[in-house]
N, C-alpha and C positions, 0 to 999 in steps of 0.2 A: 410395409410402407415403402413407397418408391424412393430409392436413393438412400435409404437408411444404412448405417454402418453395421458391419458384422463385428464380432468380438475382436478379430485380428486387426481390423481397421481402427476400431476404437482405441486400441492400445497404442496406436501410432500417432493419434491426434494429440499434439502438445499445444494447448491454447493458453493465452495470457490470463484469462479469467481464472482458470484452475490454479495456476501458479500464484497469481497475486492474492487470490482468496485464501490459499493455504498459508502464505506468508503472513497475511494479516491475522488470520485465525490463530496461528501458532504464536505470533507476537502477543496478542491479547491474552492468550492462555498463560504464557510465561509471565506476563506482567501481572495478571490478576491472581493466579493460583500458585505459581512457583515463586513469584516475587524475586525473579532472577536479577533485577536491576537494583535491588535494595543495597547490597554490599558495594556495588559500583558507585551509586550515588553517595553512599556514606564515605567512600574513599575521596570523592570529589569535594565533599564538605570539609573533610579533614585537611586535604591538601590546599584548599582555598584558604582555610584558616592559617595554615603554616606559611603560606606565601603572603599573608597580610591582607588578603582581599576579604574583609569582613562582610562587605555587601553581598558577594556571591555566596559566602558561607550562610548568611541569614536567609537569602532567597532560596537557596537549595534546600535548606532545612524546612522552610515553609512549604516548598513544593513537595517534599517527601511526606509531610503531614497530610496535605491535601490529596496526594496520590494514594495514600493508604485508605482514605475515605472513598475514593473512586473505586479502588479494588473491592472494598467491602460491598459497595452498592452494585458493582458489576456482578459479583458472585451471587447475590440474591436477586439478580435480574431487575433491579430498580434502575432501569436504564435512563429514564428521564432525569432522575436526580443525579445519576452518574455523569450525564452530559453537562448538567449545570455546574457540577463541581469541577469537571475537567476544563471547563471554560476558565475557571479561576486558576487552575494550574497553568494554562496558557498565558494568562495575564502575568503571572509571576515569571514564567520563562522569558517573556518579552522584556522583563526588567533586568535580566542578567547582563553582566559585563562579559559578552561573548569573546571579545578580543583577548581578555585576560585568560579565559579558559583555553582558547586556541593556542595562545602563546605558551601556556603551561604544558599543553600536550607536546608542542614542538620541543620545549626544553627537556622534558622527560625522555622523548624519543632520542634526542641527541645524547643524553646521558646514558641511555640504555646501550648505545653502541660502544661505550667505554668500559663497561664492567663485564666480568666473566663469572663472577660468583652467582650460582643458581638462585640462591635466596634473594639476592639483590635484584636479579633480573625479574623474578616473579613480582617483587614489590614495585618495580618500575613499570612492569606490564599492567599491573592493577591501577597504578596512577595514570598511565596513558589512557586506559579504557575509561577511567572516571572523568578525566578532563575532556576526552573526545566525545563521549556520550552527552555530557553536560553542555558542551558547545553546540551540539545538534538539538538541544531541547526544544526550541521553537518549532522545528520541523516534526520531531518525534511526538510531541504532545498534540499537535494538530492531526497527525496521522491516527493517533489513538482516538481523538474526538470523532474523526470521520468513521472509524471502525465502530464506535458506539452508535453513531447515527445509522449506519448500515444495519446494525442488529435490530434497530427499531423499524426497518423498512423505509427510512427517510432518505431515499436515494438523491433527491434534489439537494438537500442540505449537505449530504456527504460529498457530492460532486463539488459544491462550492468550497467545502472545508479542505478537500484534497487539493483543489486549485490554489487555495491560500497556502497550504503546506508547501507546495512546490515553489512558491515565491520566496520561501525562507532560504537564506544562504546557508549551506552546509559546508563547513571547512573541509579541506582535503584530508586533514588528519582524521576527522570523523568518518568520512567516506571510506577510509582505509579499514575501518572496522566492518567485518562482513555483515553483521546484523543491521547496521545502519544502511549500508549500501543495498542490501536486499530489500529492506523496508522501503527505501526511496523508490527503487524500481517497481515494487508492488504498488505503491501509490500512483506512480506514473501510469502503469497499466490499468489499474482499477479506475482511475479518473477518466482515462480515455474511453474505457468501456461504458462507463455511466453516461458519458457524453453521446456515444454512439447509440445506446439504448434510448436516450431521451429524443434523439433526432433520427430514429431508425428509418422511417419512410423516406426522408430526404437523403440520408446517407446511402440507402439502398439504391435509390433512383440515380444518384450521382455516380455510382460505381458499377451499375448493372452492365453497361456496355462492355467494359474491359474484362469483367469476370465471366460474362456469358460468351465464352470463347469457342463453344462447340456448335450447337445447332442454331444459335442466335434466335432463340424462341422466347426471349424475355423471361426465362425460367433458369434457375441455378441448380444444377445437379451437384451431388457430392463430388463427382469426378472433376467438375469445373472448379469447385471450391478448392479441392486439393491441388489442382494445376495452378490456381492463383496463389495459393499459400506457398508453393514450392518455387514460384517464379522470382520471388524477392522484389517484385514491382509494387508500386503504390506508396502512398503516404502512410504515416502511422495510423491515421483514421481508417484508411482503406484496409490495412492489414488487420486492424482491430475488428472491423466489420466481418472480414473473412473468418477470423477465429471465432467470433461470436456466432455466426451462422453455422459453422461446422460443429461447435459444441452444443448448439441448440437445434440442430437440424430436425430431429424427430419431433420436437415441440412445435416447430414452425410449419414444416411440410405437412399438408393435410391429405396425402395419399395420391395426388396427381404427380406428374413427372417433374418434380423439383419445386423450388421456392419461387413464387412470383410476388408481384406487388400486393395482390389481395391477401396472400398468406402473411406478408409482412405487416400490413395494416391491421389484420385480425390479431396477430401476436402482440403488436404494439399496444393495441387497445386493452387486451387482456392483462398485459404485464403492468399496466398502470394501476391495477387493483390487486394483482397477484404477482409477487416477486418470485420468479422461478429460480433465481440465483442469489438469494440473500447471502450477504457477506462474501 
């Protein structure tokens, strides 16, 4: 197929979709099967109780119970029910006293700098992680909801959910935790790609001229896409389009010299019924 990538070129293509999909997939696997956040949430519950914030203690306890139900439903692929229960988790997360949790993280971090005992440091690290993750709950729980919707092929709903997730304020303390920071960037990237997929013909038309830097034939070759990707030019939407076309080049190009508007229209129509990049 004209312009397709050989194995060497494929290994060099780093696209946002692959990265964001991997982060989301691994996050949901750890959440549902490894239950990696359970001890962290338990620590936040205990520390909230110790600090006298019974409201957060009770809400976090209820969230933990509902999240266990989401895990069970996710594992057996009862995704519609998992989505409904996850909405309840979000409702609870929105009722947390986030300032108290953020202040708790700051206090623990300050205290962490004054101790040298290894056991005490580990305990404070666990407390910091608990407060920080809990303070990011409104964002994290919406990210999980979007991931569940993507697993059902509900891209429109996931795009809206990710947009809502990105409206939630995430404290600096929470963003200092790598898993939260990586999840947020994955949601940014995946949301942008879903938007580009939904508006693909319009986005393609708006960006064709500057990407078509070679023969100016209204077709995009892989070389032209590589040039655009390495140039650093364009908005986040433009860059997302380039990454999307590169990672789906062989699905879109139909054997003529590069991707044109007709290829884009055909791919866009097909992708509305067949999701080629689920999750």
